[in-house]
GUSELO-650035 format. One record per residue: z, y, x of N, C-alpha, C in turn; residue number from 1. Coordinates in steps of 0.05 Angstrom, whole numbers. Atoms other than C-alpha are relative to their C-alpha. Example, Ala and Ser with C-alpha at 12.3 -4.5 7.8 and 13.67 -1.06 7.14 Angstrom:
<atoms>
<atom><n_up>0</n_up><n_north>-24</n_north><n_east>18</n_east><ca_up>156</ca_up><ca_north>-90</ca_north><ca_east>246</ca_east><c_up>0</c_up><c_north>24</c_north><c_east>18</c_east><i>1</i></atom>
<atom><n_up>-1</n_up><n_north>-24</n_north><n_east>-16</n_east><ca_up>143</ca_up><ca_north>-21</ca_north><ca_east>273</ca_east><c_up>14</c_up><c_north>22</c_north><c_east>-15</c_east><i>2</i></atom>
</atoms>
This chain:
<atoms>
<atom><n_up>20</n_up><n_north>13</n_north><n_east>-16</n_east><ca_up>-252</ca_up><ca_north>-657</ca_north><ca_east>-645</ca_east><c_up>-10</c_up><c_north>18</c_north><c_east>23</c_east><i>1</i></atom>
<atom><n_up>9</n_up><n_north>-19</n_north><n_east>-20</n_east><ca_up>-274</ca_up><ca_north>-595</ca_north><ca_east>-608</ca_east><c_up>23</c_up><c_north>18</c_north><c_east>10</c_east><i>2</i></atom>
<atom><n_up>-23</n_up><n_north>-16</n_north><n_east>-9</n_east><ca_up>-204</ca_up><ca_north>-570</ca_north><ca_east>-591</ca_east><c_up>-1</c_up><c_north>6</c_north><c_east>30</c_east><i>3</i></atom>
<atom><n_up>1</n_up><n_north>-4</n_north><n_east>-29</n_east><ca_up>-219</ca_up><ca_north>-577</ca_north><ca_east>-517</ca_east><c_up>-14</c_up><c_north>26</c_north><c_east>7</c_east><i>4</i></atom>
<atom><n_up>14</n_up><n_north>-25</n_north><n_east>-5</n_east><ca_up>-264</ca_up><ca_north>-516</ca_north><ca_east>-522</ca_east><c_up>21</c_up><c_north>23</c_north><c_east>3</c_east><i>5</i></atom>
<atom><n_up>-21</n_up><n_north>-21</n_north><n_east>-2</n_east><ca_up>-201</ca_up><ca_north>-473</ca_north><ca_east>-532</ca_east><c_up>22</c_up><c_north>-9</c_north><c_east>19</c_east><i>6</i></atom>
<atom><n_up>-22</n_up><n_north>10</n_north><n_east>-16</n_east><ca_up>-151</ca_up><ca_north>-518</ca_north><ca_east>-496</ca_east><c_up>-5</c_up><c_north>2</c_north><c_east>30</c_east><i>7</i></atom>
<atom><n_up>7</n_up><n_north>0</n_north><n_east>-29</n_east><ca_up>-187</ca_up><ca_north>-522</ca_north><ca_east>-429</ca_east><c_up>4</c_up><c_north>27</c_north><c_east>13</c_east><i>8</i></atom>
<atom><n_up>-5</n_up><n_north>-26</n_north><n_east>-12</n_east><ca_up>-190</ca_up><ca_north>-447</ca_north><ca_east>-414</ca_east><c_up>29</c_up><c_north>9</c_north><c_east>-3</c_east><i>9</i></atom>
<atom><n_up>-28</n_up><n_north>-8</n_north><n_east>4</n_east><ca_up>-120</ca_up><ca_north>-437</ca_north><ca_east>-443</ca_east><c_up>18</c_up><c_north>-14</c_north><c_east>20</c_east><i>10</i></atom>
<atom><n_up>-15</n_up><n_north>15</n_north><n_east>-20</n_east><ca_up>-92</ca_up><ca_north>-492</ca_north><ca_east>-398</ca_east><c_up>-4</c_up><c_north>12</c_north><c_east>27</c_east><i>11</i></atom>
<atom><n_up>5</n_up><n_north>-13</n_north><n_east>-26</n_east><ca_up>-126</ca_up><ca_north>-460</ca_north><ca_east>-338</ca_east><c_up>14</c_up><c_north>26</c_north><c_east>3</c_east><i>12</i></atom>
<atom><n_up>-13</n_up><n_north>-26</n_north><n_east>0</n_east><ca_up>-98</ca_up><ca_north>-392</ca_north><ca_east>-356</ca_east><c_up>30</c_up><c_north>-4</c_north><c_east>4</c_east><i>13</i></atom>
<atom><n_up>-29</n_up><n_north>5</n_north><n_east>-4</n_east><ca_up>-27</ca_up><ca_north>-421</ca_north><ca_east>-362</ca_east><c_up>5</c_up><c_north>-10</c_north><c_east>29</c_east><i>14</i></atom>
<atom><n_up>-4</n_up><n_north>10</n_north><n_east>-28</n_east><ca_up>-35</ca_up><ca_north>-458</ca_north><ca_east>-295</ca_east><c_up>0</c_up><c_north>23</c_north><c_east>19</c_east><i>15</i></atom>
<atom><n_up>3</n_up><n_north>-23</n_north><n_east>-19</n_east><ca_up>-58</ca_up><ca_north>-395</ca_north><ca_east>-259</ca_east><c_up>23</c_up><c_north>19</c_north><c_east>-3</c_east><i>16</i></atom>
<atom><n_up>-21</n_up><n_north>-19</n_north><n_east>5</n_east><ca_up>-7</ca_up><ca_north>-350</ca_north><ca_east>-291</ca_east><c_up>27</c_up><c_north>-9</c_north><c_east>10</c_east><i>17</i></atom>
<atom><n_up>-26</n_up><n_north>10</n_north><n_east>-9</n_east><ca_up>53</ca_up><ca_north>-394</ca_north><ca_east>-279</ca_east><c_up>1</c_up><c_north>-5</c_north><c_east>30</c_east><i>18</i></atom>
<atom><n_up>0</n_up><n_north>4</n_north><n_east>-30</n_east><ca_up>32</ca_up><ca_north>-412</ca_north><ca_east>-208</ca_east><c_up>4</c_up><c_north>27</c_north><c_east>14</c_east><i>19</i></atom>
<atom><n_up>-3</n_up><n_north>-27</n_north><n_east>-12</n_east><ca_up>24</ca_up><ca_north>-338</ca_north><ca_east>-191</ca_east><c_up>28</c_up><c_north>11</c_north><c_east>-3</c_east><i>20</i></atom>
<atom><n_up>-27</n_up><n_north>-10</n_north><n_east>5</n_east><ca_up>91</ca_up><ca_north>-321</ca_north><ca_east>-223</ca_east><c_up>20</c_up><c_north>-14</c_north><c_east>19</c_east><i>21</i></atom>
<atom><n_up>-18</n_up><n_north>14</n_north><n_east>-17</n_east><ca_up>128</ca_up><ca_north>-375</ca_north><ca_east>-185</ca_east><c_up>-4</c_up><c_north>7</c_north><c_east>29</c_east><i>22</i></atom>
<atom><n_up>5</n_up><n_north>-9</n_north><n_east>-28</n_east><ca_up>94</ca_up><ca_north>-355</ca_north><ca_east>-120</ca_east><c_up>12</c_up><c_north>28</c_north><c_east>5</c_east><i>23</i></atom>
<atom><n_up>-11</n_up><n_north>-27</n_north><n_east>-3</n_east><ca_up>113</ca_up><ca_north>-282</ca_north><ca_east>-131</ca_east><c_up>31</c_up><c_north>0</c_north><c_east>1</c_east><i>24</i></atom>
<atom><n_up>-29</n_up><n_north>0</n_north><n_east>-1</n_east><ca_up>185</ca_up><ca_north>-300</ca_north><ca_east>-143</ca_east><c_up>11</c_up><c_north>-15</c_north><c_east>24</c_east><i>25</i></atom>
<atom><n_up>-13</n_up><n_north>19</n_north><n_east>-19</n_east><ca_up>199</ca_up><ca_north>-358</ca_north><ca_east>-95</ca_east><c_up>-13</c_up><c_north>-4</c_north><c_east>27</c_east><i>26</i></atom>
<atom><n_up>14</n_up><n_north>5</n_north><n_east>-25</n_east><ca_up>148</ca_up><ca_north>-355</ca_north><ca_east>-38</ca_east><c_up>17</c_up><c_north>10</c_north><c_east>23</c_east><i>27</i></atom>
<atom><n_up>-16</n_up><n_north>-7</n_north><n_east>-24</n_east><ca_up>180</ca_up><ca_north>-353</ca_north><ca_east>31</ca_east><c_up>-11</c_up><c_north>22</c_north><c_east>17</c_east><i>28</i></atom>
<atom><n_up>12</n_up><n_north>-22</n_north><n_east>-15</n_east><ca_up>131</ca_up><ca_north>-302</ca_north><ca_east>59</ca_east><c_up>8</c_up><c_north>26</c_north><c_east>-13</c_east><i>29</i></atom>
<atom><n_up>-9</n_up><n_north>-26</n_north><n_east>12</n_east><ca_up>160</ca_up><ca_north>-232</ca_north><ca_east>49</ca_east><c_up>-23</c_up><c_north>17</c_north><c_east>-10</c_east><i>30</i></atom>
<atom><n_up>23</n_up><n_north>-15</n_north><n_east>10</n_east><ca_up>89</ca_up><ca_north>-206</ca_north><ca_east>38</ca_east><c_up>-8</c_up><c_north>-9</c_north><c_east>-28</c_east><i>31</i></atom>
<atom><n_up>7</n_up><n_north>12</n_north><n_east>26</n_east><ca_up>84</ca_up><ca_north>-250</ca_north><ca_east>-24</ca_east><c_up>24</c_up><c_north>0</c_north><c_east>-19</c_east><i>32</i></atom>
<atom><n_up>-22</n_up><n_north>5</n_north><n_east>17</n_east><ca_up>152</ca_up><ca_north>-267</ca_north><ca_east>-52</ca_east><c_up>20</c_up><c_north>23</c_north><c_east>-2</c_east><i>33</i></atom>
<atom><n_up>-19</n_up><n_north>-22</n_north><n_east>4</n_east><ca_up>199</ca_up><ca_north>-216</ca_north><ca_east>-83</ca_east><c_up>27</c_up><c_north>-6</c_north><c_east>13</c_east><i>34</i></atom>
<atom><n_up>-26</n_up><n_north>7</n_north><n_east>-11</n_east><ca_up>262</ca_up><ca_north>-253</ca_north><ca_east>-62</ca_east><c_up>0</c_up><c_north>-1</c_north><c_east>30</c_east><i>35</i></atom>
<atom><n_up>2</n_up><n_north>1</n_north><n_east>-29</n_east><ca_up>238</ca_up><ca_north>-265</ca_north><ca_east>9</ca_east><c_up>-1</c_up><c_north>29</c_north><c_east>11</c_east><i>36</i></atom>
<atom><n_up>2</n_up><n_north>-28</n_north><n_east>-8</n_east><ca_up>221</ca_up><ca_north>-191</ca_north><ca_east>14</ca_east><c_up>27</c_up><c_north>13</c_north><c_east>-1</c_east><i>37</i></atom>
<atom><n_up>-27</n_up><n_north>-11</n_north><n_east>3</n_east><ca_up>290</ca_up><ca_north>-172</ca_north><ca_east>-11</ca_east><c_up>18</c_up><c_north>-11</c_north><c_east>22</c_east><i>38</i></atom>
<atom><n_up>-17</n_up><n_north>11</n_north><n_east>-22</n_east><ca_up>323</ca_up><ca_north>-220</ca_north><ca_east>39</ca_east><c_up>-7</c_up><c_north>13</c_north><c_east>27</c_east><i>39</i></atom>
<atom><n_up>8</n_up><n_north>-13</n_north><n_east>-25</n_east><ca_up>282</ca_up><ca_north>-190</ca_north><ca_east>96</ca_east><c_up>12</c_up><c_north>28</c_north><c_east>3</c_east><i>40</i></atom>
<atom><n_up>-10</n_up><n_north>-27</n_north><n_east>-1</n_east><ca_up>302</ca_up><ca_north>-119</ca_north><ca_east>78</ca_east><c_up>31</c_up><c_north>0</c_north><c_east>1</c_east><i>41</i></atom>
<atom><n_up>-29</n_up><n_north>2</n_north><n_east>-1</n_east><ca_up>375</ca_up><ca_north>-140</ca_north><ca_east>66</ca_east><c_up>10</c_up><c_north>-7</c_north><c_east>28</c_east><i>42</i></atom>
<atom><n_up>-8</n_up><n_north>8</n_north><n_east>-27</n_east><ca_up>379</ca_up><ca_north>-173</ca_north><ca_east>134</ca_east><c_up>-3</c_up><c_north>24</c_north><c_east>19</c_east><i>43</i></atom>
<atom><n_up>4</n_up><n_north>-24</n_north><n_east>-17</n_east><ca_up>350</ca_up><ca_north>-110</ca_north><ca_east>167</ca_east><c_up>21</c_up><c_north>22</c_north><c_east>-7</c_east><i>44</i></atom>
<atom><n_up>-19</n_up><n_north>-20</n_north><n_east>8</n_east><ca_up>397</ca_up><ca_north>-65</ca_north><ca_east>127</ca_east><c_up>28</c_up><c_north>-7</c_north><c_east>11</c_east><i>45</i></atom>
<atom><n_up>-26</n_up><n_north>9</n_north><n_east>-11</n_east><ca_up>457</ca_up><ca_north>-107</ca_north><ca_east>150</ca_east><c_up>3</c_up><c_north>8</c_north><c_east>29</c_east><i>46</i></atom>
<atom><n_up>0</n_up><n_north>-8</n_north><n_east>-29</n_east><ca_up>437</ca_up><ca_north>-91</ca_north><ca_east>222</ca_east><c_up>-6</c_up><c_north>29</c_north><c_east>4</c_east><i>47</i></atom>
<atom><n_up>6</n_up><n_north>-28</n_north><n_east>-1</n_east><ca_up>426</ca_up><ca_north>-18</ca_north><ca_east>205</ca_east><c_up>-28</c_up><c_north>7</c_north><c_east>11</c_east><i>48</i></atom>
<atom><n_up>28</n_up><n_north>-5</n_north><n_east>-8</n_east><ca_up>351</ca_up><ca_north>-24</ca_north><ca_east>219</ca_east><c_up>-15</c_up><c_north>10</c_north><c_east>-24</c_east><i>49</i></atom>
<atom><n_up>18</n_up><n_north>-11</n_north><n_east>21</n_east><ca_up>298</ca_up><ca_north>13</ca_north><ca_east>179</ca_east><c_up>-27</c_up><c_north>-14</c_north><c_east>2</c_east><i>50</i></atom>
<atom><n_up>27</n_up><n_north>12</n_north><n_east>2</n_east><ca_up>235</ca_up><ca_north>-23</ca_north><ca_east>157</ca_east><c_up>-18</c_up><c_north>19</c_north><c_east>-16</c_east><i>51</i></atom>
<atom><n_up>19</n_up><n_north>-17</n_north><n_east>15</n_east><ca_up>173</ca_up><ca_north>15</ca_north><ca_east>134</ca_east><c_up>-3</c_up><c_north>-13</c_north><c_east>-28</c_east><i>52</i></atom>
<atom><n_up>4</n_up><n_north>-29</n_north><n_east>2</n_east><ca_up>163</ca_up><ca_north>46</ca_north><ca_east>84</ca_east><c_up>26</c_up><c_north>16</c_north><c_east>-2</c_east><i>53</i></atom>
<atom><n_up>-26</n_up><n_north>-15</n_north><n_east>3</n_east><ca_up>238</ca_up><ca_north>63</ca_north><ca_east>79</ca_east><c_up>6</c_up><c_north>17</c_north><c_east>24</c_east><i>54</i></atom>
<atom><n_up>-7</n_up><n_north>-18</n_north><n_east>-21</n_east><ca_up>261</ca_up><ca_north>122</ca_north><ca_east>119</ca_east><c_up>30</c_up><c_north>4</c_north><c_east>3</c_east><i>55</i></atom>
<atom><n_up>-29</n_up><n_north>-2</n_north><n_east>-1</n_east><ca_up>336</ca_up><ca_north>118</ca_north><ca_east>104</ca_east><c_up>11</c_up><c_north>-27</c_north><c_east>-10</c_east><i>56</i></atom>
<atom><n_up>-13</n_up><n_north>24</n_north><n_east>10</n_east><ca_up>386</ca_up><ca_north>63</ca_north><ca_east>88</ca_east><c_up>1</c_up><c_north>-1</c_north><c_east>-30</c_east><i>57</i></atom>
<atom><n_up>0</n_up><n_north>-2</n_north><n_east>29</n_east><ca_up>389</ca_up><ca_north>88</ca_north><ca_east>17</ca_east><c_up>-27</c_up><c_north>-10</c_north><c_east>-11</c_east><i>58</i></atom>
<atom><n_up>27</n_up><n_north>10</n_north><n_east>9</n_east><ca_up>314</ca_up><ca_north>75</ca_north><ca_east>10</ca_east><c_up>-2</c_up><c_north>-30</c_north><c_east>5</c_east><i>59</i></atom>
<atom><n_up>0</n_up><n_north>29</n_north><n_east>-5</n_east><ca_up>325</ca_up><ca_north>6</ca_north><ca_east>41</ca_east><c_up>14</c_up><c_north>-14</c_north><c_east>-24</c_east><i>60</i></atom>
<atom><n_up>-15</n_up><n_north>12</n_north><n_east>23</n_east><ca_up>376</ca_up><ca_north>-9</ca_north><ca_east>-14</ca_east><c_up>-17</c_up><c_north>2</c_north><c_east>-26</c_east><i>61</i></atom>
<atom><n_up>17</n_up><n_north>-3</n_north><n_east>23</n_east><ca_up>327</ca_up><ca_north>18</ca_north><ca_east>-66</ca_east><c_up>-22</c_up><c_north>-21</c_north><c_east>0</c_east><i>62</i></atom>
<atom><n_up>21</n_up><n_north>20</n_north><n_east>-2</n_east><ca_up>272</ca_up><ca_north>-29</ca_north><ca_east>-41</ca_east><c_up>12</c_up><c_north>-28</c_north><c_east>-7</c_east><i>63</i></atom>
<atom><n_up>-13</n_up><n_north>26</n_north><n_east>6</n_east><ca_up>320</ca_up><ca_north>-88</ca_north><ca_east>-44</ca_east><c_up>6</c_up><c_north>-3</c_north><c_east>-30</c_east><i>64</i></atom>
<atom><n_up>-5</n_up><n_north>0</n_north><n_east>28</n_east><ca_up>342</ca_up><ca_north>-70</ca_north><ca_east>-114</ca_east><c_up>-26</c_up><c_north>-3</c_north><c_east>-16</c_east><i>65</i></atom>
<atom><n_up>25</n_up><n_north>2</n_north><n_east>15</n_east><ca_up>270</ca_up><ca_north>-61</ca_north><ca_east>-137</ca_east><c_up>-12</c_up><c_north>-29</c_north><c_east>3</c_east><i>66</i></atom>
<atom><n_up>10</n_up><n_north>27</n_north><n_east>-2</n_east><ca_up>252</ca_up><ca_north>-130</ca_north><ca_east>-109</ca_east><c_up>15</c_up><c_north>-19</c_north><c_east>-19</c_east><i>67</i></atom>
<atom><n_up>-15</n_up><n_north>17</n_north><n_east>19</n_east><ca_up>308</ca_up><ca_north>-162</ca_north><ca_east>-150</ca_east><c_up>-8</c_up><c_north>7</c_north><c_east>-29</c_east><i>68</i></atom>
<atom><n_up>9</n_up><n_north>-7</n_north><n_east>27</n_east><ca_up>285</ca_up><ca_north>-123</ca_north><ca_east>-212</ca_east><c_up>-27</c_up><c_north>-13</c_north><c_east>-5</c_east><i>69</i></atom>
<atom><n_up>26</n_up><n_north>13</n_north><n_east>3</n_east><ca_up>214</ca_up><ca_north>-147</ca_north><ca_east>-200</ca_east><c_up>2</c_up><c_north>-30</c_north><c_east>-5</c_east><i>70</i></atom>
<atom><n_up>-3</n_up><n_north>29</n_north><n_east>3</n_east><ca_up>236</ca_up><ca_north>-219</ca_north><ca_east>-192</ca_east><c_up>11</c_up><c_north>-7</c_north><c_east>-28</c_east><i>71</i></atom>
<atom><n_up>-12</n_up><n_north>4</n_north><n_east>27</n_east><ca_up>278</ca_up><ca_north>-214</ca_north><ca_east>-256</ca_east><c_up>-21</c_up><c_north>4</c_north><c_east>-22</c_east><i>72</i></atom>
<atom><n_up>20</n_up><n_north>-5</n_north><n_east>20</n_east><ca_up>221</ca_up><ca_north>-184</ca_north><ca_east>-296</ca_east><c_up>-21</c_up><c_north>-22</c_north><c_east>0</c_east><i>73</i></atom>
<atom><n_up>19</n_up><n_north>22</n_north><n_east>-2</n_east><ca_up>174</ca_up><ca_north>-238</ca_north><ca_east>-270</ca_east><c_up>11</c_up><c_north>-25</c_north><c_east>-13</c_east><i>74</i></atom>
<atom><n_up>-13</n_up><n_north>23</n_north><n_east>12</n_east><ca_up>223</ca_up><ca_north>-292</ca_north><ca_east>-291</ca_east><c_up>1</c_up><c_north>2</c_north><c_east>-30</c_east><i>75</i></atom>
<atom><n_up>0</n_up><n_north>-5</n_north><n_east>29</n_east><ca_up>229</ca_up><ca_north>-261</ca_north><ca_east>-360</ca_east><c_up>-28</c_up><c_north>-5</c_north><c_east>-11</c_east><i>76</i></atom>
<atom><n_up>28</n_up><n_north>4</n_north><n_east>8</n_east><ca_up>153</ca_up><ca_north>-261</ca_north><ca_east>-365</ca_east><c_up>-6</c_up><c_north>-30</c_north><c_east>-1</c_east><i>77</i></atom>
<atom><n_up>5</n_up><n_north>29</n_north><n_east>0</n_east><ca_up>151</ca_up><ca_north>-335</ca_north><ca_east>-346</ca_east><c_up>13</c_up><c_north>-13</c_north><c_east>-24</c_east><i>78</i></atom>
<atom><n_up>-14</n_up><n_north>11</n_north><n_east>24</n_east><ca_up>203</ca_up><ca_north>-351</ca_north><ca_east>-400</ca_east><c_up>-15</c_up><c_north>7</c_north><c_east>-25</c_east><i>79</i></atom>
<atom><n_up>15</n_up><n_north>-8</n_north><n_east>23</n_east><ca_up>162</ca_up><ca_north>-312</ca_north><ca_east>-450</ca_east><c_up>-25</c_up><c_north>-16</c_north><c_east>-3</c_east><i>80</i></atom>
<atom><n_up>24</n_up><n_north>16</n_north><n_east>1</n_east><ca_up>98</ca_up><ca_north>-349</ca_north><ca_east>-432</ca_east><c_up>6</c_up><c_north>-28</c_north><c_east>-8</c_east><i>81</i></atom>
<atom><n_up>-7</n_up><n_north>27</n_north><n_east>7</n_east><ca_up>133</ca_up><ca_north>-416</ca_north><ca_east>-436</ca_east><c_up>10</c_up><c_north>-2</c_north><c_east>-29</c_east><i>82</i></atom>
<atom><n_up>-8</n_up><n_north>0</n_north><n_east>28</n_east><ca_up>165</ca_up><ca_north>-398</ca_north><ca_east>-503</ca_east><c_up>-24</c_up><c_north>1</c_north><c_east>-18</c_east><i>83</i></atom>
<atom><n_up>24</n_up><n_north>-2</n_north><n_east>15</n_east><ca_up>97</ca_up><ca_north>-378</ca_north><ca_east>-529</ca_east><c_up>-14</c_up><c_north>-27</c_north><c_east>-1</c_east><i>84</i></atom>
<atom><n_up>12</n_up><n_north>26</n_north><n_east>-2</n_east><ca_up>69</ca_up><ca_north>-445</ca_north><ca_east>-506</ca_east><c_up>15</c_up><c_north>-20</c_north><c_east>-18</c_east><i>85</i></atom>
<atom><n_up>-17</n_up><n_north>19</n_north><n_east>16</n_east><ca_up>127</ca_up><ca_north>-483</ca_north><ca_east>-538</ca_east><c_up>-4</c_up><c_north>5</c_north><c_east>-30</c_east><i>86</i></atom>
<atom><n_up>4</n_up><n_north>-6</n_north><n_east>28</n_east><ca_up>119</ca_up><ca_north>-447</ca_north><ca_east>-605</ca_east><c_up>-28</c_up><c_north>-7</c_north><c_east>-9</c_east><i>87</i></atom>
<atom><n_up>27</n_up><n_north>8</n_north><n_east>7</n_east><ca_up>44</ca_up><ca_north>-458</ca_north><ca_east>-604</ca_east><c_up>-2</c_up><c_north>-30</c_north><c_east>-4</c_east><i>88</i></atom>
<atom><n_up>0</n_up><n_north>30</n_north><n_east>2</n_east><ca_up>53</ca_up><ca_north>-533</ca_north><ca_east>-592</ca_east><c_up>14</c_up><c_north>-8</c_north><c_east>-26</c_east><i>89</i></atom>
<atom><n_up>-14</n_up><n_north>7</n_north><n_east>25</n_east><ca_up>104</ca_up><ca_north>-535</ca_north><ca_east>-648</ca_east><c_up>-17</c_up><c_north>6</c_north><c_east>-25</c_east><i>90</i></atom>
<atom><n_up>17</n_up><n_north>-7</n_north><n_east>23</n_east><ca_up>57</ca_up><ca_north>-499</ca_north><ca_east>-696</ca_east><c_up>-24</c_up><c_north>-19</c_north><c_east>-3</c_east><i>91</i></atom>
<atom><n_up>22</n_up><n_north>19</n_north><n_east>1</n_east><ca_up>-1</ca_up><ca_north>-545</ca_north><ca_east>-677</ca_east><c_up>9</c_up><c_north>-27</c_north><c_east>-11</c_east><i>92</i></atom>
<atom><n_up>-10</n_up><n_north>26</n_north><n_east>10</n_east><ca_up>41</ca_up><ca_north>-607</ca_north><ca_east>-688</ca_east><c_up>6</c_up><c_north>1</c_north><c_east>-29</c_east><i>93</i></atom>
<atom><n_up>-6</n_up><n_north>-2</n_north><n_east>28</n_east><ca_up>64</ca_up><ca_north>-582</ca_north><ca_east>-755</ca_east><c_up>-25</c_up><c_north>1</c_north><c_east>-17</c_east><i>94</i></atom>
<atom><n_up>25</n_up><n_north>-1</n_north><n_east>15</n_east><ca_up>-7</ca_up><ca_north>-566</ca_north><ca_east>-777</ca_east><c_up>-14</c_up><c_north>-27</c_north><c_east>-1</c_east><i>95</i></atom>
<atom><n_up>13</n_up><n_north>26</n_north><n_east>-1</n_east><ca_up>-32</ca_up><ca_north>-634</ca_north><ca_east>-755</ca_east><c_up>15</c_up><c_north>-20</c_north><c_east>-17</c_east><i>96</i></atom>
<atom><n_up>-16</n_up><n_north>18</n_north><n_east>16</n_east><ca_up>25</ca_up><ca_north>-669</ca_north><ca_east>-791</ca_east><c_up>-1</c_up><c_north>6</c_north><c_east>-30</c_east><i>97</i></atom>
<atom><n_up>1</n_up><n_north>-9</n_north><n_east>29</n_east><ca_up>14</ca_up><ca_north>-631</ca_north><ca_east>-857</ca_east><c_up>-19</c_up><c_north>-18</c_north><c_east>-15</c_east><i>98</i></atom>
<atom><n_up>16</n_up><n_north>17</n_north><n_east>17</n_east><ca_up>-13</ca_up><ca_north>-674</ca_north><ca_east>-913</ca_east><c_up>-21</c_up><c_north>15</c_north><c_east>-16</c_east><i>99</i></atom>
<atom><n_up>19</n_up><n_north>-16</n_north><n_east>15</n_east><ca_up>-50</ca_up><ca_north>-616</ca_north><ca_east>-946</ca_east><c_up>-10</c_up><c_north>23</c_north><c_east>18</c_east><i>100</i></atom>
<atom><n_up>12</n_up><n_north>-21</n_north><n_east>-15</n_east><ca_up>-94</ca_up><ca_north>-560</ca_north><ca_east>-921</ca_east><c_up>18</c_up><c_north>25</c_north><c_east>-2</c_east><i>101</i></atom>
<atom><n_up>-17</n_up><n_north>-24</n_north><n_east>0</n_east><ca_up>-53</ca_up><ca_north>-499</ca_north><ca_east>-901</ca_east><c_up>-15</c_up><c_north>25</c_north><c_east>7</c_east><i>102</i></atom>
<atom><n_up>16</n_up><n_north>-23</n_north><n_east>-8</n_east><ca_up>-110</ca_up><ca_north>-451</ca_north><ca_east>-886</ca_east><c_up>-16</c_up><c_north>10</c_north><c_east>-24</c_east><i>103</i></atom>
<atom><n_up>14</n_up><n_north>-10</n_north><n_east>23</n_east><ca_up>-128</ca_up><ca_north>-426</ca_north><ca_east>-955</ca_east><c_up>13</c_up><c_north>26</c_north><c_east>-9</c_east><i>104</i></atom>
<atom><n_up>-10</n_up><n_north>-25</n_north><n_east>10</n_east><ca_up>-121</ca_up><ca_north>-359</ca_north><ca_east>-989</ca_east><c_up>4</c_up><c_north>-3</c_north><c_east>-30</c_east><i>105</i></atom>
<atom><n_up>-4</n_up><n_north>0</n_north><n_east>29</n_east><ca_up>-93</ca_up><ca_north>-348</ca_north><ca_east>-1058</ca_east><c_up>-11</c_up><c_north>26</c_north><c_east>-12</c_east><i>106</i></atom>
<atom><n_up>11</n_up><n_north>-23</n_north><n_east>13</n_east><ca_up>-117</ca_up><ca_north>-298</ca_north><ca_east>-1109</ca_east><c_up>17</c_up><c_north>25</c_north><c_east>5</c_east><i>107</i></atom>
<atom><n_up>-17</n_up><n_north>-23</n_north><n_east>-5</n_east><ca_up>-56</ca_up><ca_north>-254</ca_north><ca_east>-1097</ca_east><c_up>-6</c_up><c_north>14</c_north><c_east>26</c_east><i>108</i></atom>
<atom><n_up>6</n_up><n_north>-12</n_north><n_east>-26</n_east><ca_up>-77</ca_up><ca_north>-244</ca_north><ca_east>-1025</ca_east><c_up>-26</c_up><c_north>14</c_north><c_east>0</c_east><i>109</i></atom>
<atom><n_up>27</n_up><n_north>-11</n_north><n_east>1</n_east><ca_up>-147</ca_up><ca_north>-224</ca_north><ca_east>-1046</ca_east><c_up>-2</c_up><c_north>25</c_north><c_east>-18</c_east><i>110</i></atom>
<atom><n_up>3</n_up><n_north>-22</n_north><n_east>20</n_east><ca_up>-131</ca_up><ca_north>-171</ca_north><ca_east>-1099</ca_east><c_up>-6</c_up><c_north>27</c_north><c_east>13</c_east><i>111</i></atom>
<atom><n_up>6</n_up><n_north>-25</n_north><n_east>-13</n_east><ca_up>-135</ca_up><ca_north>-114</ca_north><ca_east>-1048</ca_east><c_up>-29</c_up><c_north>2</c_north><c_east>9</c_east><i>112</i></atom>
<atom><n_up>28</n_up><n_north>0</n_north><n_east>-10</n_east><ca_up>-206</ca_up><ca_north>-134</ca_north><ca_east>-1030</ca_east><c_up>-20</c_up><c_north>6</c_north><c_east>-21</c_east><i>113</i></atom>
<atom><n_up>18</n_up><n_north>-6</n_north><n_east>22</n_east><ca_up>-236</ca_up><ca_north>-118</ca_north><ca_east>-1098</ca_east><c_up>-10</c_up><c_north>29</c_north><c_east>3</c_east><i>114</i></atom>
<atom><n_up>10</n_up><n_north>-27</n_north><n_east>-1</n_east><ca_up>-281</ca_up><ca_north>-57</ca_north><ca_east>-1101</ca_east><c_up>15</c_up><c_north>19</c_north><c_east>-19</c_east><i>115</i></atom>
<atom><n_up>-16</n_up><n_north>-19</n_north><n_east>15</n_east><ca_up>-248</ca_up><ca_north>6</ca_north><ca_east>-1128</ca_east><c_up>-10</c_up><c_north>4</c_north><c_east>-29</c_east><i>116</i></atom>
<atom><n_up>11</n_up><n_north>-5</n_north><n_east>27</n_east><ca_up>-295</ca_up><ca_north>13</ca_north><ca_east>-1188</ca_east><c_up>-1</c_up><c_north>-25</c_north><c_east>-17</c_east><i>117</i></atom>
<atom><n_up>3</n_up><n_north>25</n_north><n_east>15</n_east><ca_up>-291</ca_up><ca_north>-60</ca_north><ca_east>-1210</ca_east><c_up>21</c_up><c_north>-4</c_north><c_east>-21</c_east><i>118</i></atom>
</atoms>
C-alpha cells in the first residue's frame, strides 16, 4: 500500500541515471558525449591537427582511445543498472505471488544471537 514511498525516489534515480548515461554516450555535442568527442578528435587527427589538451598525435590517439573506453564503461554501467532493475522486478513479482510469508527467521538462523553465558 505504501510502496510508492520507496518506488517514487527509486524511479526518479533510475530516470536521472539512465538519462545522464545515454547523454554521456550518445550526445552530439563533443563537450558532453564521449563518442562525439572521439569523432571530433579523430577527424582532427586525420587532418594532422592537434586539439588541446593534446600536444602530439600520440596524445590525440590516447584521447580518442580513452573516449571509447569511457563510452564502453558507461554502457556496461547502464547494463548493470538495467539488470539490477530487472532482477528487482522479478524478485518483487515472486514475493507478491507467493502464497505464504517468506520473511521469517528460523531458530537455526538465531542460534548465534544467544548470549554466551546462556
